[in-house]
DRENDO-1510 file (C-alpha; in Angstrom, 1 decimal, always signed):
<recs>
REC; n; res; u; v; w
REC; 1; MET; +23.9; +126.2; +191.2 .
REC; 2; ALA; +25.7; +128.6; +188.8 .
REC; 3; GLN; +28.4; +126.0; +188.2 .
REC; 4; LEU; +25.8; +123.4; +187.4 .
REC; 5; LEU; +24.0; +125.7; +184.9 .
REC; 6; ASP; +27.4; +126.4; +183.2 .
REC; 7; CYS; +28.0; +122.7; +182.9 .
REC; 8; ALA; +24.6; +122.2; +181.5 .
REC; 9; GLY; +25.1; +125.0; +179.0 .
REC; 10; ASN; +28.4; +123.7; +177.8 .
REC; 11; LEU; +27.0; +120.2; +177.5 .
REC; 12; SER; +24.0; +121.6; +175.4 .
REC; 13; TRP; +26.4; +123.5; +173.2 .
REC; 14; ILE; +28.6; +120.4; +172.6 .
REC; 15; LEU; +25.5; +118.3; +171.8 .
REC; 16; LEU; +24.1; +120.9; +169.4 .
REC; 17; ARG; +27.4; +121.3; +167.7 .
REC; 18; SER; +27.7; +117.5; +167.4 .
REC; 19; VAL; +24.3; +117.2; +165.8 .
REC; 20; VAL; +25.0; +120.0; +163.3 .
REC; 21; ARG; +28.4; +118.4; +162.4 .
REC; 22; PHE; +26.9; +115.0; +161.9 .
REC; 23; THR; +24.1; +116.3; +159.8 .
REC; 24; PHE; +26.5; +118.2; +157.6 .
REC; 25; MET; +28.8; +115.2; +157.2 .
REC; 26; PHE; +25.8; +112.9; +156.4 .
REC; 27; PHE; +24.7; +115.1; +153.5 .
REC; 28; ASN; +28.3; +115.7; +152.5 .
REC; 29; ASN; +28.7; +111.9; +152.1 .
REC; 30; CYS; +25.4; +111.6; +150.4 .
REC; 31; VAL; +26.5; +114.0; +147.6 .
REC; 32; ALA; +30.2; +113.5; +147.4 .
REC; 33; ILE; +30.6; +109.7; +147.2 .
REC; 34; PRO; +27.7; +109.0; +144.7 .
REC; 35; SER; +29.1; +111.9; +142.6 .
REC; 36; TYR; +32.6; +110.4; +142.6 .
REC; 37; CYS; +31.1; +107.1; +141.5 .
REC; 38; LEU; +28.9; +108.6; +138.8 .
REC; 39; TYR; +31.7; +110.7; +137.4 .
REC; 40; LEU; +33.9; +107.7; +137.0 .
REC; 41; LEU; +31.0; +105.7; +135.5 .
REC; 42; LEU; +30.6; +108.5; +132.9 .
REC; 43; LEU; +34.4; +108.4; +132.2 .
REC; 44; GLN; +34.6; +104.7; +131.5 .
REC; 45; PRO; +35.1; +105.2; +127.7 .
REC; 46; LEU; +38.2; +107.4; +128.6 .
REC; 47; ARG; +39.5; +104.5; +130.7 .
REC; 48; ILE; +39.5; +102.3; +127.6 .
REC; 49; TRP; +41.0; +105.0; +125.4 .
REC; 50; ASP; +43.5; +106.6; +127.8 .
REC; 51; ARG; +44.0; +104.8; +131.1 .
REC; 52; SER; +46.6; +107.2; +132.4 .
REC; 53; THR; +44.3; +110.2; +132.0 .
REC; 54; PHE; +41.4; +108.4; +133.6 .
REC; 55; TRP; +43.4; +107.4; +136.7 .
REC; 56; HIS; +44.8; +111.0; +136.9 .
REC; 57; ILE; +41.3; +112.4; +137.0 .
REC; 58; GLU; +40.2; +109.7; +139.5 .
REC; 59; GLY; +43.2; +110.5; +141.7 .
REC; 60; VAL; +42.3; +114.2; +141.8 .
REC; 61; MET; +38.8; +113.4; +142.8 .
REC; 62; PHE; +40.1; +111.0; +145.4 .
REC; 63; LYS; +42.3; +113.7; +146.9 .
REC; 64; TRP; +39.3; +116.0; +147.1 .
REC; 65; LEU; +37.3; +113.4; +149.0 .
REC; 66; LEU; +40.1; +113.0; +151.5 .
REC; 67; ALA; +40.3; +116.8; +151.7 .
REC; 68; MET; +36.6; +116.8; +152.8 .
REC; 69; VAL; +37.4; +114.3; +155.6 .
REC; 70; SER; +40.4; +116.5; +156.6 .
REC; 71; SER; +38.2; +119.6; +156.7 .
REC; 72; TRP; +35.9; +118.0; +159.3 .
REC; 73; GLY; +38.8; +117.8; +161.7 .
REC; 74; TRP; +40.3; +121.1; +160.7 .
REC; 75; VAL; +37.0; +123.0; +161.4 .
REC; 76; ALA; +36.9; +121.4; +164.9 .
REC; 77; GLY; +40.4; +122.6; +165.6 .
REC; 78; TYR; +42.1; +119.2; +165.2 .
REC; 79; THR; +45.4; +120.2; +163.6 .
REC; 80; VAL; +48.8; +118.5; +162.9 .
REC; 81; THR; +52.3; +119.5; +163.8 .
REC; 82; GLU; +55.1; +117.7; +162.0 .
REC; 83; TRP; +58.6; +116.7; +163.2 .
REC; 84; GLY; +61.7; +115.0; +161.8 .
REC; 85; ASP; +62.5; +114.6; +158.1 .
REC; 86; ASP; +60.7; +116.7; +155.5 .
REC; 87; VAL; +59.1; +114.2; +153.1 .
REC; 88; ARG; +57.9; +116.8; +150.6 .
REC; 89; PRO; +61.0; +116.7; +148.4 .
REC; 90; ILE; +60.5; +112.9; +147.7 .
REC; 91; SER; +56.7; +113.2; +147.1 .
REC; 92; GLU; +57.2; +112.1; +143.5 .
REC; 93; GLU; +59.3; +109.1; +144.3 .
REC; 94; GLU; +57.9; +105.7; +145.3 .
REC; 95; ALA; +57.8; +104.9; +149.0 .
REC; 96; MET; +56.4; +102.5; +151.5 .
REC; 97; VAL; +55.0; +104.2; +154.6 .
REC; 98; ILE; +54.9; +102.4; +157.9 .
REC; 99; VAL; +52.7; +103.9; +160.6 .
REC; 100; ASN; +52.0; +103.0; +164.3 .
REC; 101; HIS; +48.3; +102.2; +164.7 .
REC; 102; GLN; +46.5; +103.4; +167.8 .
REC; 103; SER; +42.9; +104.1; +166.7 .
REC; 104; THR; +40.6; +104.7; +163.8 .
REC; 105; GLY; +41.7; +108.4; +164.0 .
REC; 106; ASP; +45.1; +107.5; +162.6 .
REC; 107; VAL; +43.7; +107.2; +159.1 .
REC; 108; CYS; +42.0; +110.6; +159.3 .
REC; 109; THR; +45.2; +112.2; +160.6 .
REC; 110; LEU; +47.2; +110.8; +157.7 .
REC; 111; MET; +44.5; +112.0; +155.3 .
REC; 112; MET; +45.1; +115.5; +156.7 .
REC; 113; CYS; +48.8; +115.7; +157.1 .
REC; 114; LEU; +49.6; +114.3; +153.6 .
REC; 115; GLN; +47.3; +116.8; +151.8 .
REC; 116; ASP; +50.2; +119.3; +151.2 .
REC; 117; LYS; +52.7; +116.7; +150.0 .
REC; 118; GLY; +52.3; +117.2; +146.3 .
REC; 119; THR; +50.5; +114.4; +144.4 .
REC; 120; VAL; +51.0; +111.8; +147.2 .
REC; 121; VAL; +47.4; +111.6; +148.3 .
REC; 122; ARG; +46.0; +111.0; +144.8 .
REC; 123; LYS; +48.7; +108.5; +144.0 .
REC; 124; MET; +48.6; +106.6; +147.2 .
REC; 125; MET; +47.5; +103.0; +147.9 .
REC; 126; TRP; +46.2; +102.2; +151.4 .
REC; 127; LEU; +46.4; +98.9; +153.2 .
REC; 128; MET; +43.7; +98.9; +155.8 .
REC; 129; ASP; +41.8; +96.5; +158.1 .
REC; 130; HIS; +38.9; +94.9; +156.2 .
REC; 131; VAL; +36.4; +96.6; +158.6 .
REC; 132; PHE; +37.0; +99.9; +156.6 .
REC; 133; LYS; +35.5; +98.2; +153.6 .
REC; 134; TYR; +32.1; +98.4; +155.2 .
REC; 135; THR; +32.2; +102.1; +156.0 .
REC; 136; ASN; +30.8; +104.8; +153.9 .
REC; 137; PHE; +34.2; +105.3; +152.3 .
REC; 138; GLY; +34.6; +101.6; +151.4 .
REC; 139; VAL; +33.3; +101.8; +147.9 .
REC; 140; VAL; +35.7; +104.7; +147.1 .
REC; 141; SER; +38.7; +102.7; +148.4 .
REC; 142; LEU; +37.6; +99.7; +146.3 .
REC; 143; ILE; +37.5; +101.8; +143.2 .
REC; 144; HIS; +40.7; +103.6; +144.0 .
REC; 145; GLY; +42.5; +100.2; +144.4 .
REC; 146; ASP; +43.2; +100.0; +148.1 .
REC; 147; PHE; +43.7; +96.7; +149.7 .
REC; 148; PHE; +41.8; +95.4; +152.8 .
REC; 149; ILE; +43.5; +92.9; +155.1 .
REC; 150; ARG; +41.5; +90.4; +157.1 .
REC; 151; GLN; +43.3; +89.8; +160.4 .
REC; 152; GLY; +43.8; +86.4; +162.0 .
REC; 153; LYS; +45.9; +83.3; +161.5 .
REC; 154; ALA; +43.2; +81.5; +159.5 .
REC; 155; HIS; +43.4; +84.2; +156.7 .
REC; 156; ARG; +47.0; +85.3; +156.9 .
REC; 157; ASP; +48.6; +83.1; +154.2 .
REC; 158; LYS; +45.8; +83.7; +151.7 .
REC; 159; GLN; +45.8; +87.4; +152.3 .
REC; 160; LEU; +49.5; +87.7; +151.5 .
REC; 161; VAL; +48.9; +85.8; +148.2 .
REC; 162; TYR; +46.0; +88.1; +147.4 .
REC; 163; LEU; +48.1; +91.1; +148.3 .
REC; 164; LYS; +50.9; +90.1; +145.9 .
REC; 165; GLU; +48.4; +89.6; +143.1 .
REC; 166; HIS; +46.8; +92.9; +143.9 .
REC; 167; LEU; +50.0; +94.9; +143.8 .
REC; 168; GLU; +51.1; +93.3; +140.5 .
REC; 169; LYS; +47.7; +94.1; +139.0 .
REC; 170; TYR; +47.0; +97.6; +140.2 .
REC; 171; TYR; +49.9; +99.4; +141.8 .
REC; 172; HIS; +51.8; +100.5; +138.6 .
REC; 173; SER; +48.9; +100.2; +136.2 .
REC; 174; ARG; +47.2; +103.0; +138.2 .
REC; 175; ASP; +50.4; +105.1; +138.6 .
REC; 176; ARG; +50.6; +104.6; +142.4 .
REC; 177; LYS; +53.6; +106.1; +144.2 .
REC; 178; TRP; +53.2; +105.6; +147.9 .
REC; 179; ILE; +51.8; +102.6; +149.7 .
REC; 180; VAL; +50.6; +103.1; +153.3 .
REC; 181; LEU; +50.8; +100.2; +155.7 .
REC; 182; PHE; +49.9; +99.8; +159.4 .
REC; 183; PRO; +52.3; +96.9; +160.3 .
REC; 184; GLU; +50.8; +96.4; +163.8 .
REC; 185; GLY; +47.5; +95.2; +162.4 .
REC; 186; GLY; +44.9; +96.0; +165.0 .
REC; 187; PHE; +44.6; +99.0; +167.3 .
REC; 188; LEU; +47.0; +99.5; +170.2 .
REC; 189; ARG; +44.5; +98.9; +173.0 .
REC; 190; LYS; +43.4; +95.6; +171.4 .
REC; 191; ARG; +46.9; +94.2; +170.6 .
REC; 192; ARG; +49.1; +95.5; +173.4 .
REC; 193; GLU; +48.7; +92.7; +175.9 .
REC; 194; THR; +49.0; +90.0; +173.2 .
REC; 195; SER; +52.1; +91.7; +171.8 .
REC; 196; GLN; +53.7; +91.9; +175.2 .
REC; 197; LEU; +53.1; +88.2; +175.9 .
REC; 198; PHE; +54.7; +87.4; +172.5 .
REC; 199; ALA; +57.7; +89.6; +173.3 .
REC; 200; LYS; +58.2; +88.0; +176.7 .
REC; 201; LYS; +58.0; +84.5; +175.2 .
REC; 202; HIS; +60.6; +85.3; +172.5 .
REC; 203; SER; +62.9; +87.6; +174.6 .
REC; 204; LEU; +61.9; +90.7; +172.6 .
REC; 205; PRO; +61.7; +94.2; +174.0 .
REC; 206; HIS; +58.7; +95.1; +176.2 .
REC; 207; LEU; +56.7; +97.8; +174.4 .
REC; 208; THR; +54.0; +100.0; +175.9 .
REC; 209; HIS; +53.2; +102.7; +173.3 .
REC; 210; VAL; +53.4; +100.5; +170.2 .
REC; 211; THR; +53.1; +96.8; +169.5 .
REC; 212; LEU; +55.4; +94.4; +167.6 .
REC; 213; PRO; +54.8; +94.7; +163.9 .
REC; 214; ARG; +53.4; +91.9; +161.8 .
REC; 215; LEU; +55.8; +91.2; +159.0 .
REC; 216; GLY; +54.1; +89.4; +156.2 .
REC; 217; ALA; +52.6; +92.4; +154.3 .
REC; 218; SER; +55.8; +94.4; +154.6 .
REC; 219; HIS; +57.8; +91.5; +153.1 .
REC; 220; VAL; +55.4; +91.1; +150.2 .
REC; 221; ILE; +55.4; +94.8; +149.4 .
REC; 222; LEU; +59.2; +95.0; +149.4 .
REC; 223; LYS; +59.7; +91.8; +147.3 .
REC; 224; THR; +57.0; +92.8; +144.8 .
REC; 225; LEU; +57.7; +96.5; +144.3 .
REC; 226; SER; +61.5; +96.7; +144.7 .
REC; 227; ALA; +64.4; +95.2; +142.6 .
REC; 228; GLN; +66.4; +92.6; +144.5 .
REC; 229; GLN; +70.1; +92.5; +144.0 .
REC; 230; GLU; +72.3; +89.4; +144.3 .
REC; 231; ASN; +73.5; +90.3; +147.8 .
REC; 232; GLY; +70.0; +90.1; +149.1 .
REC; 233; SER; +69.5; +93.8; +149.6 .
REC; 234; ILE; +67.1; +95.9; +147.8 .
REC; 235; GLY; +68.3; +97.9; +144.8 .
REC; 236; ALA; +67.2; +101.4; +143.8 .
REC; 237; GLY; +66.5; +102.3; +140.3 .
REC; 238; THR; +66.9; +99.0; +138.5 .
REC; 239; GLY; +63.3; +97.7; +138.6 .
REC; 240; THR; +61.9; +94.5; +137.4 .
REC; 241; ARG; +60.8; +93.9; +133.8 .
REC; 242; ASN; +57.2; +94.7; +134.8 .
REC; 243; GLN; +58.2; +97.9; +136.5 .
REC; 244; THR; +60.5; +99.0; +133.6 .
REC; 245; ALA; +57.6; +98.6; +131.2 .
REC; 246; ASN; +55.6; +101.0; +133.4 .
REC; 247; LYS; +58.6; +103.5; +133.6 .
REC; 248; SER; +58.9; +102.8; +137.3 .
REC; 249; LYS; +62.1; +102.8; +139.3 .
REC; 250; GLY; +60.5; +100.7; +142.1 .
REC; 251; LEU; +60.4; +101.7; +145.7 .
REC; 252; GLN; +63.0; +104.3; +146.6 .
REC; 253; TRP; +62.2; +105.0; +150.3 .
REC; 254; VAL; +60.7; +103.6; +153.4 .
REC; 255; ILE; +59.1; +106.4; +155.5 .
REC; 256; ASP; +58.7; +105.6; +159.2 .
REC; 257; VAL; +55.7; +107.7; +160.5 .
REC; 258; THR; +55.1; +108.0; +164.2 .
REC; 259; ILE; +51.8; +109.5; +165.4 .
REC; 260; ALA; +51.6; +110.9; +168.9 .
REC; 261; TYR; +48.5; +112.2; +170.6 .
REC; 262; PRO; +48.6; +114.6; +173.6 .
REC; 263; LYS; +48.5; +112.8; +176.9 .
REC; 264; ALA; +48.6; +109.5; +175.0 .
REC; 265; ARG; +44.9; +109.8; +174.2 .
REC; 266; PRO; +44.3; +108.6; +170.7 .
REC; 267; MET; +41.6; +110.3; +168.6 .
REC; 268; ASP; +39.0; +108.0; +167.2 .
REC; 269; ILE; +36.8; +108.5; +164.2 .
REC; 270; GLN; +33.8; +109.3; +166.4 .
REC; 271; THR; +35.7; +112.3; +167.8 .
REC; 272; TRP; +36.6; +113.4; +164.3 .
REC; 273; ILE; +32.9; +113.3; +163.3 .
REC; 274; PHE; +31.2; +114.8; +166.3 .
REC; 275; GLY; +34.0; +117.1; +167.4 .
REC; 276; TYR; +33.2; +116.8; +171.1 .
REC; 277; ARG; +36.9; +117.0; +172.2 .
REC; 278; PRO; +38.5; +120.5; +172.6 .
REC; 279; PRO; +40.9; +121.6; +169.8 .
REC; 280; THR; +43.8; +119.2; +169.7 .
REC; 281; VAL; +47.2; +119.2; +168.1 .
REC; 282; THR; +48.3; +115.7; +166.8 .
REC; 283; HIS; +52.1; +115.3; +166.4 .
REC; 284; VAL; +53.5; +113.4; +163.5 .
REC; 285; HIS; +57.2; +112.4; +163.2 .
REC; 286; TYR; +58.8; +111.3; +159.9 .
REC; 287; ARG; +62.0; +109.4; +159.3 .
REC; 288; MET; +63.2; +108.5; +155.9 .
REC; 289; TYR; +65.3; +105.4; +154.9 .
REC; 290; PRO; +66.7; +104.9; +151.4 .
REC; 291; ILE; +65.5; +101.6; +150.1 .
REC; 292; LYS; +69.1; +100.3; +149.7 .
REC; 293; GLU; +69.4; +100.3; +153.6 .
REC; 294; VAL; +66.4; +98.0; +154.0 .
REC; 295; PRO; +67.0; +94.3; +154.0 .
REC; 296; VAL; +64.7; +92.1; +151.9 .
REC; 297; GLU; +65.4; +88.6; +153.4 .
REC; 298; ALA; +62.7; +87.7; +156.0 .
REC; 299; GLU; +65.0; +87.3; +159.0 .
REC; 300; ALA; +66.9; +90.5; +158.4 .
REC; 301; LEU; +63.8; +92.4; +157.6 .
REC; 302; THR; +62.2; +91.1; +160.8 .
REC; 303; ASP; +65.1; +92.5; +162.9 .
REC; 304; TRP; +65.0; +95.8; +161.0 .
REC; 305; LEU; +61.3; +96.3; +161.5 .
REC; 306; TYR; +61.5; +95.4; +165.2 .
REC; 307; GLN; +64.2; +97.9; +165.6 .
REC; 308; ARG; +62.0; +100.6; +163.9 .
REC; 309; PHE; +59.2; +99.9; +166.4 .
REC; 310; VAL; +61.7; +100.0; +169.4 .
REC; 311; GLU; +62.7; +103.4; +168.1 .
REC; 312; LYS; +59.0; +104.4; +167.9 .
REC; 313; GLU; +58.6; +103.3; +171.5 .
REC; 314; GLU; +61.5; +105.6; +172.5 .
REC; 315; LEU; +60.2; +108.5; +170.4 .
REC; 316; LEU; +56.7; +108.3; +172.0 .
REC; 317; ALA; +58.1; +107.9; +175.5 .
REC; 318; ARG; +60.2; +111.0; +175.0 .
REC; 319; PHE; +57.2; +112.9; +173.6 .
REC; 320; TYR; +54.8; +111.9; +176.4 .
REC; 321; ASP; +57.5; +112.9; +178.9 .
REC; 322; THR; +58.6; +116.2; +177.5 .
REC; 323; GLY; +56.0; +117.3; +174.9 .
REC; 324; SER; +58.5; +117.1; +172.0 .
REC; 325; PHE; +60.4; +114.6; +169.9 .
REC; 326; PRO; +64.2; +114.3; +170.2 .
REC; 327; PRO; +66.3; +116.3; +167.7 .
REC; 328; PRO; +67.6; +114.6; +164.6 .
REC; 329; GLU; +71.1; +113.1; +164.8 .
REC; 330; GLY; +73.7; +115.9; +164.6 .
REC; 331; GLN; +71.3; +118.6; +165.7 .
REC; 332; LYS; +70.9; +120.2; +169.1 .
REC; 333; GLU; +67.2; +121.1; +168.9 .
REC; 334; ALA; +64.2; +119.5; +167.3 .
REC; 335; VAL; +62.2; +121.8; +165.0 .
REC; 336; SER; +58.5; +121.4; +164.5 .
REC; 337; ARG; +56.5; +122.5; +161.5 .
REC; 338; PRO; +52.8; +123.3; +161.8 .
REC; 339; MET; +50.9; +121.7; +158.9 .
REC; 340; THR; +48.3; +124.0; +157.4 .
REC; 341; LEU; +45.4; +123.7; +155.0 .
REC; 342; ASP; +43.9; +126.4; +152.8 .
REC; 343; PRO; +40.4; +127.2; +154.0 .
REC; 344; MET; +39.4; +128.7; +150.6 .
REC; 345; TRP; +40.5; +125.5; +148.8 .
REC; 346; LEU; +38.5; +123.4; +151.3 .
REC; 347; CYS; +35.5; +125.6; +150.7 .
REC; 348; MET; +35.8; +125.2; +147.0 .
REC; 349; VAL; +36.1; +121.4; +147.3 .
REC; 350; GLN; +33.0; +121.2; +149.5 .
REC; 351; SER; +31.1; +123.6; +147.1 .
REC; 352; PHE; +32.0; +121.4; +144.1 .
REC; 353; ALA; +30.7; +118.3; +146.0 .
REC; 354; PHE; +27.3; +119.9; +146.8 .
REC; 355; ALA; +27.0; +121.4; +143.3 .
REC; 356; SER; +27.8; +118.0; +141.8 .
REC; 357; GLY; +25.2; +116.3; +144.0 .
REC; 358; TYR; +22.6; +118.8; +142.8 .
REC; 359; ILE; +23.5; +118.3; +139.2 .
REC; 360; TRP; +23.5; +114.5; +139.4 .
REC; 361; TYR; +20.2; +114.5; +141.3 .
REC; 362; ASN; +18.6; +116.5; +138.4 .
REC; 363; VAL; +20.2; +114.4; +135.7 .
REC; 364; LEU; +19.0; +111.1; +137.4 .
REC; 365; GLN; +15.5; +112.6; +138.0 .
REC; 366; TYR; +15.2; +113.6; +134.3 .
REC; 367; LEU; +16.3; +110.1; +133.2 .
REC; 368; TYR; +13.8; +108.5; +135.5 .
REC; 369; CYS; +11.0; +110.6; +134.2 .
REC; 370; CYS; +12.0; +109.8; +130.6 .
REC; 371; LEU; +12.1; +106.1; +131.3 .
REC; 372; PHE; +9.0; +105.8; +133.4 .
</recs>
């Protein structure tokens, strides 16, 4: 009986905490996202007069919004430990980030672990599944200039054309530096069986912890944002005429990010919101490749990307077996780095959001009374 009462008490506490967290997040969204939109509406004259300053301000507010999402997980004890290369020294250089995709929680994890990487978060362009367009954050991503990919063969060719046009129109004009791509497309549990059947049919490696990447978006990004040399490789620092006009050197790096969850249990966005899972450490492994090492021709790029995901499979197998990633080449021991957020800064961002919501509510109420 005592054990049953303890279980009931724990369940009641989890339920109460989930309700409180959801209520807070609901009001957080109700004040933060409309405030972001209204501030940018107010700053439209600045966009005409000084575009760079406008997008600088937009990027700062975008980072604050992502910090709010990060704080939801941080408060619940969902933290990040980083492995592999340190990407902070290249935070001001242009890079394409490829990430293994297991669940909706992957996006939240990246929002958190990139917060301390200089200006990366505010200068980042996301490529996400089109379902994210219809979430509460969809309008923010549309304003920021992110791109939503509709999956399926029927849409693939058109989507790649739209992606190229989108990059040419928005990437450099809004001073973007990093572009984040989930090459696998859908989530692991949805695509694993299909990917394994495809691999078997084409004599490709059998993968369990990742799926084979889809190549179209990666190819378009590299062709559009990097300078191609005569030998078919990608040049660093030359840039196209369009990029030179925007003082851009083009892509300098490809950053291979591997996300690993304890016991291979991905964290979804529901867990991030309600916080019903005990405190969890998500492990993120980085590996950087200079752009000159990345092939640009379709066949060579296909082989290169497949090899990256075979390496991801090996990294994840090692992690799930031993609890750590293997050491970098030439080192005897792998060193992890706990990623931290400043609680005072998170409180200031949240306070600004609620203060802004209060101010805008009074301004709109006053305008409504004046008009009607």
